[in-house]
N, C-alpha and C positions, 0 to 999 in steps of 0.2 A: 513603634518598638515591638518586637516579638515577645510574648509572654511564654515562660518555661512551664511545662507541666510533665507529669510522669505517667508512664505506662508500664505494664508488666512488672510490678513491684513484687519481689519474691524474697521471702526470709526463709532460710533453712540452716540446720546444724549439720556440720561436717566434722565429725570427730569432736574436738574441743574448740571449734571455731564457729562463730555465728557469721553467716554470709548473708549480706543484704545486696540485692541487685535490682536495678531498674533501668528503663530506658528513658532518657530525657528527650523530649521533643519540644518544639516551638511552635507558636502560631501567631499570626497577625489578624486572624478572623475573630473580631469581638462580638460578632452578631449571635453566637450561641455560647452557652456555658460549657466548660470543661471541668469535670470534678478533679481537683488536685487530690493526690494520695500522699498524705504525710504520715511518716513513721515517727511518733513522737514519744511513745513509751512501749518498751519491750518488757512484758512479763515473761521471765524465763524460769524454767524448772531446774536448771543447773548452772553452774559457773563455767563460763567460756574463757579460755586463755586469751582470745583476742576476738576482735570484730574486723571483718573485711568488708568494704563496700566497693561495689562495681557499678560505675555509671557507664552506660553504653558498652558494656563488656570490658572497660578499662578499669583497673584498681585505682581508686583514689583515696585521699585522706578525709576524714570526717569533716575537717574544717573547710574542704573545697566542694562540698556537695553542689552548692549553688554558686560556685565561684568561677 
């Protein structure tokens, strides 16, 4: 079974929108470690009207990040 991992995790503010983007990749090579990147807490200096998440350049809902 292939294991998912993330590359190119980017967080940026565009007007009043927080944009999170990443590239999801998979590997079946378990001989080496791949550091997973997990966004688990966002300390923000202002309120955002919404959060947009892009996985592999496609906008997704927060509940489907690993779905």
